[in-house]
N, C-alpha and C positions, 0 to 999 in steps of 0.2 A: 394564721393559727391551719396546723393542719388539719383538714375534719378527716384523716384517712387513719387516723390511730385509734382503733378500738381495744378496748380491754374491759374486762368487766372492772368495774368500780372497784370493789375489795381487791383488787391486785393493783391499782392504780399508783405510782410510784411517787406521783405528785414532786418529781425532781427537776421539772422546768415548766414552761408559766403556761405551756401548750396543754398540759396535761391536767395543771390545776385548773384551768378556765374550763376546760371540757368535763372534770369530775362537777366544777358547778353547774354546768350547765343542763348532764344529768338529773343532779339533783332539784333542779330548777322543775325539770319535765316530769318527775315524780310530785311535785307539790302541787302543780298546777294540771296534773292528767286527769282529775276528776271532772276539772270545768268545762262548760261547754265553750267552744273557740266561736265566736261570732266575728267572722271576718266581713268588715266594711270595706268596699272600694271607694275611692277619694271623693265620688260624688256625693257619698252618705256621710261621709266626714261632716262634707262641707255643709248636707241639709242641716244634721243634727248641731253641728256649730252655729248656724242660724236661730235654731228652737233654744239656744241657749242665749243668744243674743236679743234673745225677743222679736224674733220677724220671723216663724217659724212660716213654711208653704202651707201647710195642711193641719189639721188637730190629730189627722194620723200620726204624721212625724211627731207632733211632740206627745203622743202616748208612748210611741215607739221609742225614744229617747226616754220618757219616764219607764220605760218598762226596762231598757238594757239597764238605766242606772242602777235600777233595785236588783237584779241578777247579779250586777259587778258588785253591788255594796255587801251581798249577804252569800258571796262567793262561789255562785253556781255560773258565772260565767266572765269571760274577758272576751276583747276586742283587740287582737294581738296588731302591733305595728309589723310594718317591714318596708324593705329599701324603698320602694318603689310609694307606699304613701307618703314617706319620706321626702322622696323626690318632688312629689308632684305637690304636696301639701306647702312646701318650701319656693313654690312657684310663686305663690302670692306675693302682690305688690304693696300692700295694705298691712303695716303695723299690728295694728288693732283686730281684724281678722285672721292673722297670723298668730298672733299668741292667744287668742280665744281658740283655735283650733288645737294650738300644742297641747293648751290646756286640757280640752276636752281628751285628746288623745292619751294623754299621760293620765286622767281620771280611767280610763275607758279600758284601755290597756294594762293596768297595774303596772305598768313598765316593760311590760312582755314583748319580745318582738317573735318573730321568724327570724332564723341567718336568711343571709342575700341568696340570692338565687346563683351567682359567682361559686357559692361554696357547697349550696344545697345539691347541685346538677350534680358535680363530682362525686359527692357524698353518697347521693343513690348508685350511682356506677359502682363506688366501691363497695357499699353494704352488697349489692348483688353478686359481687365477686367473692367476697367475703363469707357470704349464705352458700354462696355454690361448692365454697371451698372446705368451709368448715361447722354447716348445718346452722339453722335459724338460731338455735339454741346458744349457741357459742357468741354472740353479736349482739349489742341491744338492737332495739325495732329501731326504725326510722323515727317514730313519734317522741324516743327520747332523746333524740339526736339536735332539733330543728330549733328549739326554742333558745334563746339568749335575752339577755338584756338592753333596752332603749339604748344604751350608750355603744353598744355592738351592731347597732341597727344596718351599717354600711359594710360591717365587716369588723376582725378582731386587729387592732392595732395594740402595740406594745413597746414602752422605750428600754432600749438597748445600750447597755453600757459596756462597751466592748474591754474597755480597759480595766476593769473590777473582775475581781476573781470570780468565777463561775457563781458560787454558791449566795457571793453576796450580790450578785447581779439578779439572781431568780428572784431572793429575797425582796429586792426593789419590786421586781416584776411583780409578784403578788399582790403585794401591798398596793399598787399600782391598781390591778385589777379588783382587788375590795373596793378600792374607791371607785372605779368607773359601774362596777354592780350594782351601787346603789343610787347613779344618777339617772335625772328623767330628762324627757326630751325638752324640757323647760329650763333646763338648767345651761343646756347647749344653747340655747335662743338666747339667755340672758347674757351667754360668757360673748357669744358675738353681736349682741344688740340686735333688737328685734328691727329697728330703721335700717341696718345694713343690712339683715338679711333681707327684707324685705327689697331693696333697693338692688339686688347682685341679678348680673343677667341668667336670662333660661340656661340651664347646663345642656338642655337636651333640645335640639333642633328638631323642627317639623319634616321628617322624610316620609309622609305620606303620600305626596306626590309623585316619589321615587318608586314607592312601593305600587302605587296604582301605574307607572310604565311597566316596568317588570311584569304585572300581572298580565297586562295588555300584550307583551311582546312574548308571554309563553304560553299563552293561552291555548293552543292547538298541540303542547309537546304531550301531554298527558292524555292517554284514552280511558284510565279510570281514577276514580279518587285513592285509592290506594298507592298507585303510582304515583300521583302528586303527594300523599301522604307522607311516602317514602324520600321523597326529594326535601322535604321538609326537615325529615329526621335527619338526613343527609347533612342538610345547612350547619344543622347546630353539632354535630359531634363533628364538623371540619373546623368550627370554629373555638371548639373544645380538645380539639385534640393535645395541645400543648399540657393544660391541666389533666388530662387523661396518660401521658405519659409521666407527669410527676407521680401520678398516685403507679402506676407500675413501677417507678424506679424507689420509691417510699416501701413497697412490698417485698421487692428485692433485696432492701437493705434492712428491711427489719426483718425476714427470715431468716437473710445468712449472715449478717454481720459486715458486710463487706459494703464499704464505700465505695458508690460509682464514680469514677474521674468525668469531668466535665465535658472534655470532650466524647467520651462514649457516652453521657448522654446525648449530646445534640446530634450525633451519628446513628441513635437508634432509630427505629421507626415503632415503638411500643404503642405511641399514643394510636397512629393509625391502625394496629392490630386489636387494641381495644375498641376503637370505636367503629372497626368492620363487624367485630362479635355483637356489640350491641343493635346495630343495623341490621345485620342478618337474623337477629333475634325477632326484630320485628315486621323483618320480611317472611319470616316462618311462622309468624303467628303465636308466638311461644312467650309474649310478655304479656304477663297478668297485673299485677298491679306492681312489676318493678317500673324504674323510671318515669314516675308521673310526671316530673315537670319537663321531661321532652315529650312525653305523648301528648298533656294539656298543650303545649306550646305549640311542637309542628302541627298537633289536630285543628287548633283555631285559623292558624295560617291558610293550611289545607283548606278549611272550610270556607274561608274568605276567598280563596283563589279559586275554590272549585263554583263557588255561586256569581254567576257572570254580571248579577244588579248591584250588588254588596262591593263596596270601593272601601281602601282605607282611608280612615279618619286620623286626626290629628292624635288623639290621644288612646287609639287602637292597643299600640305597643304597650303601653303601661296598661291598657285592661286586661291584655292577656297574660302578662306577668301577674296581676292580684290572680287571675283565674289560677293559673300557675300554682301560686301559694295556698289559695281556698279550697281547691278539689279536692288535694291529697291530704290537707292539714287540717282542716277546717271542717265545724258541725255545720254553720251556717253560711251562706255567702250573700251578703245584699250588694247589688248592683245593678245597673242599668239594663233597661229592657232589651236594646238590640243586642248586648251583650251575651244576656238572657238567651235569645232566640237564636243567638250562633253556638251558645254550649248545647242545645235541644236537636243541633243538629243529627239528624239519624246516622248520617255515617260514621258521628265520633264514639256514639253508644256511649256516652259519659254517665247516664244515670245509671248504667248498670255495673259501670266501673267504680264510681265513687259514690259515698253514702251521703255527702255534702249537700244540704237541701238549698238550692238557689231561688232567693225571692228578686223580683224587681218593684214591688207595689209595695208604699209603707205599710197599709193595712192587712199585704198578706202577711207581710213580717211578723207584724205584731200577735198575727194570729198563731205563725207558728211557734215563736217564742212565749208565748204563754204556756205551752206546755213543758218548759224546762224543768221548772222545780215541782210540778203535779205528783 
């Protein structure tokens, strides 16, 4: 589903499945808007799962789970899923613990997920463009656009029956989307089979050794933290140039009503042009709350590379993506102490930019969550 089609819900034609699902996402965002978003990284999902299984590591963890369960049950909070939690949880090779983890996620997430980073990052860029062109009042806030249901945790998919008339095809797609909207993560696991899911080979190889080698090779290339940060920003933008080009093509076709020839799309450099605009915004210190996924991801990589004593670990890339989701779109982020320390790096200033409260100790998290419904 294209993330680039923003228009007020009252004017959504719902004449295609993208518009239909987008309208459902916006309605969902308003439904859950008042609830506090408690983002648990995978470590905390595993720790709280162990409490459910009767093997808590500490009494604080048992109390923390009980508190979160009450907050979710009473409608005060939820613990959203996202793609990186999904991928890490499904790395487990024991069917029993995998099933217990999935059931816990279903309970505490209320079936709510953030859209994946591959959709969220281009959407943040599009939001910046539309806000700059039309004004903030003409577009939805980012918080209204980033929630979806568990079935779409790794992205939107829909069947497409090309041989059917368009109206009939769209009717089938909408019915399929309604069905998907009600599914839980446990439905996915039951369909796949816990035994088969647990027996799968890991999908994401450990590249920490390569990252550490690259860190050593480039250690003398940057004389300032900002230079290093900007190089990370440029790296992210280089990867997403095709998606940024699609964004510009969409805006042109939407605003002019003219379809671009595929040959023209392949020849133009609009992706590079918009990437340069975003890069220069960071370079000139004109970014405030825009592009949070880029800022958090590039910032964490820069902070780690700037710290001569800190090496990449196997799960760092997952942890960084947890932070990219939690800081801009969560109220609380429960994570491990090493990531918390990195998030508190003085060069990043994340405490000033994001109101999300980061906790690494269960007792501290429990204390913070005690005040939610006070």
